[in-house]
DRENDO-1510 file (C-alpha; in Angstrom, 1 decimal, always signed):
<recs>
REC; n; res; u; v; w
REC; 1; MET; +9.8; -1.7; -38.5 .
REC; 2; TYR; +8.9; -5.2; -39.5 .
REC; 3; LEU; +6.3; -6.2; -42.1 .
REC; 4; PRO; +5.7; -9.8; -41.3 .
REC; 5; VAL; +3.5; -10.7; -44.1 .
REC; 6; GLU; +6.1; -9.4; -46.7 .
REC; 7; GLY; +9.0; -10.6; -44.6 .
REC; 8; ILE; +10.6; -7.1; -44.8 .
REC; 9; LEU; +12.7; -5.6; -41.9 .
REC; 10; PHE; +13.6; -2.0; -42.0 .
REC; 11; ALA; +16.5; -2.2; -39.5 .
REC; 12; GLY; +17.9; +1.3; -39.6 .
REC; 13; ASP; +21.3; +1.6; -38.1 .
REC; 14; LEU; +21.0; -1.6; -36.1 .
REC; 15; VAL; +22.1; -3.4; -39.3 .
REC; 16; PHE; +24.8; -2.5; -41.8 .
REC; 17; ASN; +25.3; -4.5; -45.0 .
REC; 18; GLU; +28.8; -4.7; -46.1 .
REC; 19; ALA; +29.5; -1.5; -44.1 .
REC; 20; HIS; +31.6; -0.9; -41.0 .
REC; 21; PRO; +29.1; +0.1; -38.2 .
REC; 22; TRP; +30.0; +2.8; -35.8 .
REC; 23; LEU; +30.3; +1.3; -32.4 .
REC; 24; GLY; +31.3; +4.3; -30.4 .
REC; 25; TYR; +29.1; +5.4; -27.5 .
REC; 26; GLY; +27.0; +2.2; -27.8 .
REC; 27; TYR; +26.6; -1.0; -25.9 .
REC; 28; ALA; +27.9; -4.0; -27.8 .
REC; 29; GLU; +26.3; -6.6; -25.6 .
REC; 30; GLU; +22.9; -5.1; -26.1 .
REC; 31; LEU; +23.4; -4.5; -29.8 .
REC; 32; LYS; +24.4; -8.1; -30.3 .
REC; 33; ALA; +21.3; -9.2; -28.3 .
REC; 34; ARG; +19.0; -7.1; -30.5 .
REC; 35; LEU; +20.7; -8.4; -33.6 .
REC; 36; THR; +20.0; -12.0; -32.5 .
REC; 37; GLU; +16.3; -11.0; -31.9 .
REC; 38; LEU; +16.2; -9.6; -35.4 .
REC; 39; GLU; +17.9; -12.7; -36.8 .
REC; 40; LEU; +15.3; -15.0; -35.2 .
REC; 41; MET; +12.5; -13.1; -36.9 .
REC; 42; GLN; +13.9; -14.7; -40.2 .
REC; 43; PRO; +13.2; -11.7; -42.4 .
REC; 44; ARG; +13.2; -12.3; -46.1 .
REC; 45; ILE; +14.5; -8.9; -46.9 .
REC; 46; VAL; +16.6; -6.6; -44.6 .
REC; 47; VAL; +16.9; -2.9; -45.3 .
REC; 48; PRO; +19.8; -1.8; -43.4 .
REC; 49; GLY; +20.8; +1.7; -42.2 .
REC; 50; HIS; +23.8; +1.6; -44.6 .
REC; 51; GLY; +24.5; -0.7; -47.5 .
REC; 52; ASP; +22.2; -2.4; -49.9 .
REC; 53; PRO; +19.1; -4.4; -48.9 .
REC; 54; GLY; +19.9; -8.0; -48.3 .
REC; 55; GLY; +18.8; -11.0; -46.3 .
REC; 56; VAL; +19.3; -12.2; -42.9 .
REC; 57; GLU; +23.1; -12.5; -43.6 .
REC; 58; ALA; +23.3; -8.7; -43.2 .
REC; 59; ILE; +22.2; -9.1; -39.6 .
REC; 60; ILE; +24.6; -12.0; -38.9 .
REC; 61; SER; +27.6; -10.2; -40.6 .
REC; 62; THR; +26.8; -7.0; -38.5 .
REC; 63; ARG; +26.9; -9.1; -35.2 .
REC; 64; ASP; +30.0; -11.1; -36.4 .
REC; 65; TYR; +31.8; -7.8; -37.0 .
REC; 66; ILE; +31.2; -6.7; -33.5 .
REC; 67; VAL; +32.4; -10.1; -32.1 .
REC; 68; GLU; +35.5; -9.8; -34.3 .
REC; 69; ILE; +36.3; -6.2; -33.1 .
REC; 70; GLU; +36.0; -7.5; -29.5 .
REC; 71; ARG; +38.2; -10.4; -30.2 .
REC; 72; ILE; +40.9; -8.2; -31.8 .
REC; 73; ALA; +40.7; -5.7; -29.0 .
REC; 74; LYS; +41.0; -8.4; -26.4 .
REC; 75; GLU; +44.2; -9.8; -28.1 .
REC; 76; LEU; +45.6; -6.3; -28.0 .
REC; 77; THR; +44.9; -5.9; -24.4 .
REC; 78; ASP; +46.2; -9.4; -23.5 .
REC; 79; ALA; +49.5; -8.5; -25.5 .
REC; 80; GLY; +49.8; -5.2; -23.5 .
REC; 81; ASP; +49.3; -3.1; -26.6 .
REC; 82; THR; +48.0; +0.4; -26.3 .
REC; 83; ALA; +45.7; +2.7; -28.3 .
REC; 84; GLU; +48.8; +3.8; -30.2 .
REC; 85; ASP; +49.3; +0.3; -31.6 .
REC; 86; ILE; +45.8; +0.2; -33.1 .
REC; 87; GLU; +46.7; +1.9; -36.4 .
REC; 88; LYS; +49.2; -1.0; -37.0 .
REC; 89; VAL; +46.5; -3.6; -36.8 .
REC; 90; PRO; +45.5; -4.8; -40.3 .
REC; 91; MET; +41.9; -4.8; -41.2 .
REC; 92; PRO; +40.7; -8.4; -41.8 .
REC; 93; ASP; +40.4; -9.3; -45.4 .
REC; 94; LYS; +36.6; -9.9; -45.2 .
REC; 95; TYR; +36.0; -6.3; -44.2 .
REC; 96; LYS; +38.4; -4.5; -46.7 .
REC; 97; ASP; +35.7; -4.0; -49.4 .
REC; 98; TRP; +33.1; -2.8; -46.9 .
REC; 99; ILE; +32.1; +0.9; -47.0 .
REC; 100; ILE; +32.9; +3.3; -44.2 .
REC; 101; GLY; +36.3; +1.6; -43.8 .
REC; 102; ASN; +37.6; +4.5; -41.6 .
REC; 103; TYR; +35.5; +3.2; -38.8 .
REC; 104; PHE; +37.5; +0.0; -38.3 .
REC; 105; HIS; +40.3; +1.5; -36.4 .
REC; 106; SER; +38.0; +3.9; -34.5 .
REC; 107; ASN; +35.8; +1.0; -33.5 .
REC; 108; LEU; +38.8; -1.0; -32.4 .
REC; 109; ARG; +40.1; +2.0; -30.4 .
REC; 110; TYR; +36.7; +2.5; -28.8 .
REC; 111; THR; +36.4; -1.2; -27.9 .
REC; 112; LEU; +39.9; -1.3; -26.5 .
REC; 113; ASP; +39.2; +1.9; -24.4 .
REC; 114; LYS; +35.9; +0.3; -23.2 .
REC; 115; MET; +37.7; -2.9; -22.1 .
REC; 116; LYS; +40.1; -0.8; -20.1 .
REC; 117; GLY; +37.3; +1.1; -18.4 .
REC; 118; GLN; +37.7; +4.3; -20.5 .
REC; 119; ARG; +35.4; +5.9; -23.0 .
REC; 120; PRO; +36.5; +8.0; -26.0 .
REC; 121; ASP; +35.1; +11.5; -26.1 .
REC; 122; SER; +34.9; +12.1; -29.9 .
REC; 123; ALA; +33.2; +10.6; -32.8 .
REC; 124; PRO; +35.4; +9.2; -35.8 .
REC; 125; ALA; +36.7; +11.5; -38.4 .
REC; 126; GLN; +34.3; +11.5; -41.4 .
</recs>
């Protein structure tokens, strides 16, 4: 929901602020497109699904996170690494302080599997 006069966007789980989003069972390209649409609205305040309210940077950082996960997964694929190698991948420093950190490797595994034409069949451990 967007309140244009106030410049407040209630983004729900489309936007996470300093929190790892769960990418499983989703469509990254569509999500990145929706995030770009939200960014173009230039909200003054963004109320995310997880994390503290913030500004448009919360939208940008959520989209950047997805791009980073895709980049790392592609590097793993190009190197011939498998899902078993994922746990060895260090979390980038900029995400280490984000909440829901256990999603990082799950997101990486899901993205790697999706790149290989597979889809995982379970949600991440809570």
